[in-house]
N, C-alpha and C positions, 0 to 999 in steps of 0.2 A: 321069478316067483311073484305071484300076485300079492298086492298089498292088502292087508286085512282092514276092512272098513267097519268100524263099530260106532263111531260118533260122527254125525253129519252136521255141518253148519250150512245155513241158508241165509244169504244176504238179500234182503228185501222181503217185506211181509205182505205184499200186495196179492193180487189174485193168483199169480203163479207161485210166489214164494210160500204163501200159506198152504197152497195145494201140495207142493212138494214136501213141506214139513208134515202135513197130514199123512201122506202115503208112506213117508219114511218112518214115522212113529208107529204106524200100523204094521209096518214091516219088521219092527223090532229094533230099530236103530234109536240111539239117543240123539236128540236134535237140539241144536241151538239156533234160534230164529233171531236174526239181527236186523234192526232197522235204526233210523236216526233218532227215534224217540220211543220212550217206554209206552206212550199212548198208542202208537202205531202197533207195537207188538201185542199190547193188551187187546186192541180191536181185532187183530189177526187171530188171537187165541179164541176170542168169542166166535169168530167166523168158523174156525176149525171145529170148535165144540158143536156149533149148530149143524155143520155138515156131517160130523160123526153121528150126531143124534138122529139125523135123517137116515143114515145108513142102518142104525139100530132099528128105527121104525119100519124100515123095509126088509128087516131080517137079513141084511147083507153082512153085518157084524153083530157081535153080542154086546151087551151093556158092559161086561167086564173088559172086553177089548177096547171099548171107547175110553173107559177109565184108565187103562194101562197106557194107551196111546197118549192121552193128555198128560199123564205123569212123566212121560219121556221127553216132553218139550219144555225147554226153558227159553226165556227171552234175554237178549243182550242189546244194549244201545250203543256199544262200542265194539270195534273190530277185535279188540283184545279178548273179548269173550269167546272168540273162535280159536284161540291159540292152541288148544289141545285136540282140535277136530282132525279126523283122518281124511275127510273129504269136505270141501266147501264148495257149494254151488251158488253162483251169482245169478240173481234174477232182476237186475236193475233195468231201467228204461233202455230201449233199443237205440242207444247213442254210443258210438265207439269211444269217444273221449271220456264219457262218464265211466264206462266199464274199465278202461285202461287205468284211470285214476284209482278206482276201487282195488284193482289187482295190485297196483304198485304199493298201496297202503297195506293191503292184506298180507302180502308176502313178508313184510317187515315183522309181523307178529306170529306167523304160522311156524309150526315145527318143520324142519327141513324135509321130512319124508311125506308130508301131507300132499294130497292130490287137490288141484284146483280145477274147477269146472265152470263153464258158462252155460246158461240156459238160453243163450242168444238164438233167435229164430232165423238169422240171416248173415251175421257178421263173420268174417274170416277167423277161424279158430287159430290159424297160424299167426295172424297179426296180433290177436289178443294174447296169445302165448308169449310173444316176443316182449310184452310189457311186464313179464314176470321174471323171477329168478329161477324158474323151474319149467321151462317149455316142454321138457320130456315128461313132466307129471301134470300136464295141462290137457284137457279134453272138452269137447262139446257134449253136453247131455241135455238134449232138447226135449222137454216134456210138452205134451199137447194140453190145450185148455178146453174144459176144466180137468185138472190133473187127476182127481179121484175117479173120474168116469172114463177118461180116454185111455185105451189100452196100449197105445204106441209111445215109444221113446226113440228118438233118433240119436245115434252115437256118431260123433264126428271127430276123427283124429286130425290133429295138426301135423305139419311135416315132421315135427320133432317128437311127437307123442310116442312113448316107448310101449312095448308089448305088455309090461307089467301093469301100467296104468290102464290100458285098454281092457285087459282081462279083469282088473279090479272093478272097472266101470260096468262091464257086462254082468259080473256077479252081483253087484249092487242093484242094478235094474231088474235082474231076474228075481231077486228077493222081494221086490215090490209087486211082483205078479204082472209085470209089464212085458210086452213084446218089443223086440229090438229091430230097428232098421238101421243098417250101417250106411252112412253117406260119406262120399268124398267131400273135401273142403272146398266146395264151390258156393257162390252166393245163394243164400236162402235154402241150401241143402235140397231135400227131396220134396217134402210136403208143401212148403211155401213156394218153391219154384213152380209148382203146378197150381196151387190154390190161389195165391195172391194175384197172378195175372188174370185168372178167371174173375176174381172180385173186381179188379181194375177195369176189366172189359165190361162188366155189368154196370160200373159207374159211368163209363163212356156211353153205354147204351142209354142211360138216364140223361146224361149231359147232352147227347145228340137228339133227344126227344123221340127215340124209337119206342119207348114205353115209360110209364110212370113207375114209382117205387113199388106199388102193389102189384102191377102187371109183371114186372121183372121178377119179383120174388115168387109170385104164384106160378109163373112159367117154369121156373127151375124146380120148385117143389112138386108141382103136378106133372110137369113134362119130363123131368129127369130124376124124379124121386129123391131129390135132395131133402134132408130133414129140415134144413133152414134155407131160406132164400139168400142169395149172395149179399144183398144189402143189409138184411137182418144180421147175417153173420159178420159183416164188416163192423157193424155197430157193437156186436158182442166182443170181437177181437179188440176194438179200439181203432178209430180212424187214424190216429197219430202213429200207431204201430203199423197199420197197413201202409201208410205213406212211407215210413222209414224203410220197410222191407222193399217196397217198389223202388225207392231211391238207391238202395244197395244193389238191387238187380240191374237197374238202369246204368249205374256207374260202373259196376263190376263186370258186366257183360257187354257194355257199349253197344246195345242193340235198341233201336227206337221202339220196338214192340213192347218194351218194358217202361216206356215213358209214363210217369204217374198222370192220371187224368186231372186236368185243371180243376174240375169240380171237387175232387178229393182234396186237393191243395187248399181250395177256398174254404171248405168245411173245417179243416184243421186250423187254418188261420183265424176262423171265427170262434174257435174253441168248442165247436160242435164235434165231440170226439166219440159219440155213441152212448152206450148205456152208462158209462162211468160219469158222464157229465149231464145225463138225462136228455140230451139232444144229439142227434146225428141224422141219419136218413129217416129215422123215426123220432118223434117227440114222446118221451117217456114220463112226462110230468103229470099226466092225467091217470085215470083208472085203466085206460087201454092205450097202447102205442098207436100214434097217429102219424102217417107219412108227412114228411116236411116238404115234399115236392110232388 
């Protein structure tokens, strides 16, 4: 019998976390948004309100729906605030040791029947589940960025994930109006197994001097009808996240074709992580993005 999910916790109030809180609240769920400080959750609430207001302006939702969604979200700066949630989704940085520590601490305060999920884009669900006291009630629920706009959610079962957890997760995602793609628990799952090597190859194309930033992005936008060029998309995702996923692929599949481009490593080491730091393959500090190479 599937678990009834009514209250959802979200750990991390960044781009993915506030997006998940946004769609969950619009879907009728009570949401607790957790981060390490009240200032972060306050900032996330402002972002959510702004995104909801844009949806109202575009007539995607009503003003009443915006108000109701906001009223369903509360902030919490301690994990104890998630104690009565039926489902908790972690959206922390793409580092396995960080996620494992969060899950260890979270399980100490959660009710026994609660489901725990990770929004990881690449890390083994089976390994993450092993750091909890409930591997049978652990699942990967991978949303795409930006969450309110992207229709797809990947669901990934770990080796121990039971049927009730899987069915509950499917019901939850369906209530958000999203489409489900079920992936086996392999490194980077489906979307990023295909997408990130393409981005990495675009960075190699830049690194080897085949084309400059503008030429590479224009080639894929105009020649393959991609809505964003691969380097522009890398900046949007975050170069640190791109590197983490490529490292997971390279280590997990032991194939040299997944070796992260040295130029990607260099940009991350420089702290040029894309839009979130105002510099990546483009410089965003002016009125218009300017290629950095």
